[in-house]
N, C-alpha and C positions, 0 to 999 in steps of 0.2 A: 646180467654180468656180461662182461667183454674184455678182451685183451687189447689194449691199445696199440695201433701200428708202431708206436714209438718204443715199445718194449724191447730191451736190448737183445733177448733171444731171437728176435726175428731176423736181425740183419744177416746171419748166416744160415737160415732155415727156410726157405731157400732163396738165393738172391735172384731178384727178378719176378719171383712167384712165391711170395712168403705164405707160410702156413704156421699156425700156433704149434710149437713142439709139444709132444705128449706129456713130458715132464712139468711143463708150465700149467697145462690143463690139470694134472693130477694135484699139483700144488693148490690150484683153486678148490678142487674137490675137497681136499683134507682141510683146507682153510674154512671152508663152509660148514663142514662137519664139526670142527672144533667150535666154530661160532655158535651152531646150534646146540650142541651137547656140552660145551664147557672145555675150559683148558686141560682138564684131566684126561681127556681122550688120547689114547695111544693107539696108533696103527701098527700092528705087529708085522703083517704081510699084505700083500695084494695078490690073493690067490687066482683071480681071474680078471681080465680086461680084454675088451674088443674093441679096437678101433674101427669104426664103420665109415666115417666121413671126415674129411679135414675141417678145421675151424680156421677160417681166415681172419686176419688182423681186423679188429672193430666189428666183428661179427657178434651180435647179441646171442646169448644162450642161457639156459637155465639148468639147475641141477637139482635132482630129487633124490631121496634116500628111502630105503625100506629096511627096517631092523628086523632080523631073523633071530630065532631063539638060539640058533648054534653059536651066537656071539659075533656073527658076521653082519654087515651092513651091505646091501646091494646098492648101487647108485646108477643114474643115468644122467647124461649131459645131452641136451637136446634144444632145438629151437622149432616151435610149431610141431609138424610131423617128422621133421629131420632129426634123427638120433646120429649124434657124432661119435659117442662112445658109452659103453656100458660095462660094468664090472662089479667085483665085490671086494670088501676090505675085511680084514680080520682084525678085530679090536683086542687090546691087551687090558 
């Protein structure tokens, strides 16, 4: 997965040295979860998130999920050994 350098959110984030905004990455995380679990998935909250490294435009990354008994799903966005962000989603 990747965010193309032509994505409209990149123009102002940051001029001359663009990085993918967190909200764009979270949109991809939630979209992939919906794709995997079905359209009936509802994310109630994002109780935890940690941004560790920026994602640059056109940089390849993957997303993994782990379901917890508590109704939460943890996720990780990474490329190889490099973790970009991780967190949890509380589902409704």
